[in-house]
Structure formats: C-alpha cells, structure tokens
C-alpha positions in Angstrom: -8.0 -21.4 13.9 -7.1 -20.7 17.5 -9.6 -19.3 20.0 -7.9 -15.8 19.7 -7.9 -15.9 15.9 -8.9 -12.4 14.6 -10.5 -14.1 11.6 -13.2 -15.4 14.0 -14.2 -11.9 14.9 -17.5 -10.6 13.6 -17.4 -8.1 10.7 -18.8 -5.3 12.9 -15.5 -5.4 14.8 -13.7 -3.9 11.8 -12.5 -0.4 12.6 -14.3 2.2 10.5 -11.1 3.4 8.8 -10.4 -0.2 7.6 -14.0 -0.7 6.4 -14.0 2.7 4.6 -10.8 1.8 2.7 -12.1 -1.7 1.9 -15.4 -0.2 0.6 -13.5 2.5 -1.4 -11.5 -0.2 -3.2 -14.5 -2.5 -3.8 -16.7 0.4 -5.1 -14.0 1.2 -7.6 -14.3 -2.3 -9.2 -16.0 -2.7 -12.5 -19.7 -3.7 -12.3 -18.8 -7.2 -13.5 -16.2 -7.8 -10.9 -18.3 -6.3 -8.1 -21.3 -8.5 -8.9 -19.1 -11.5 -8.2 -19.0 -10.2 -4.6 -22.3 -11.8 -3.8 -22.1 -12.4 -0.1 -25.7 -12.3 0.8 -26.7 -15.3 -1.4 -29.6 -13.2 -2.7 -29.6 -11.8 -6.2 -32.3 -9.3 -5.3 -30.1 -7.9 -2.5 -27.2 -7.6 -5.0 -29.5 -5.7 -7.5 -30.6 -3.4 -4.7 -27.0 -2.7 -3.7 -26.0 -1.9 -7.2 -28.4 1.0 -7.2 -26.8 2.6 -4.2 -24.0 5.1 -4.3 -22.0 3.2 -1.6 -23.0 -0.3 -2.7 -20.2 -2.2 -0.8 -21.0 -0.4 2.4 -24.7 -1.4 2.1 -23.7 -5.0 1.5 -21.3 -5.1 4.4 -24.0 -3.7 6.7 -26.4 -6.4 5.6 -23.7 -9.0 6.1 -22.8 -7.6 9.6 -26.5 -7.9 10.5 -26.3 -11.6 9.6 -23.2 -12.0 11.9 -20.7 -12.4 9.1 -17.1 -13.1 10.2 -13.8 -11.6 9.0 -12.5 -15.1 8.1 -15.5 -15.6 5.8 -14.8 -12.3 4.1 -11.1 -13.1 3.6 -11.9 -16.5 2.2 -14.4 -15.1 -0.3 -12.0 -12.4 -1.4 -9.3 -15.0 -2.0 -11.6 -17.3 -3.9 -12.6 -14.3 -6.1 -8.9 -13.3 -6.4 -9.8 -9.8 -5.1 -6.4 -9.5 -3.4 -6.1 -5.7 -2.9 -9.3 -5.5 -0.8 -8.2 -8.7 1.0 -4.9 -7.1 1.9 -6.7 -4.2 3.5 -8.5 -6.6 5.9 -5.4 -8.7 6.4 -3.3 -5.7 7.2 -5.6 -4.9 10.1 -5.7 -8.6 11.2 -1.9 -8.7 11.3 -1.8 -5.6 13.4 -3.8 -7.5 16.1 -1.3 -10.4 16.3 1.6 -9.8 18.6 4.8 -10.0 16.6 7.4 -12.4 17.6 10.0 -9.6 17.5 8.2 -7.8 20.3 8.5 -10.8 22.6 12.2 -11.2 21.9 12.9 -7.5 22.3 11.1 -7.5 25.7 13.6 -10.1 26.9 16.4 -7.6 26.2 14.9 -5.2 28.7 15.2 -7.6 31.6 18.1 -6.8 33.9 20.9 -9.2 33.8 22.4 -10.8 36.9 26.1 -10.6 37.2 27.9 -13.6 38.7 
C-alpha cells in the first residue's frame, strides 16, 4: 500500500452517508451472517451489540475507538464474502483516487503551440 492509500485511513474518516449505508446493509443480514462479523475479538461485545437496534453502528463505533482502519474492514468483509457491504466502502475509496482519465483530459486543456 502506498502512503496515500485510502485503505490506511482510520474508520472514523468514513463519511456519515457511507457509514449509514454500510450499517443499513449489515443490519439487514440474518443473525447468523451478522455474528460472523466479529471485529472486536470479544464474544461479549458481539452479544451486547446483538441486543441493540443499530448493532452494526455500535460495533463500528467500538472499532473506531480502537483505531480500526478501512483496509482491515475491507479485508474482513472479503474473507467473510460480504461483498455488498464491501462494495459500499470500496465505492467511497475509489472516489478518493484520482482517475487516470482526469489526468489525460487535463492535458487536452493545455494550449497548443503552432509552429
């Protein structure tokens, strides 16, 4: 990963709209699928989260407090094959990377010298 890699960013850098959509999808999972999303390494914390109305939001807040990183979240989601919530995060990550087309289109804006 490069120094400017968005996956190295802390989870608390996620925009609220991205986090909301992620939590909405995760909270819609079956209980069995959701319990696989054990990011805190503490079964007691998972049980506490299950009792909450917004369980994913609570877990994410706990993980943010422990300085979790976006790359760790993406890796976990890929291991668990939770691809839809992963794509929400990756969609935001890809919006941070400058596209190669923007650099080529900016060169078209340069004045050309006639000979």
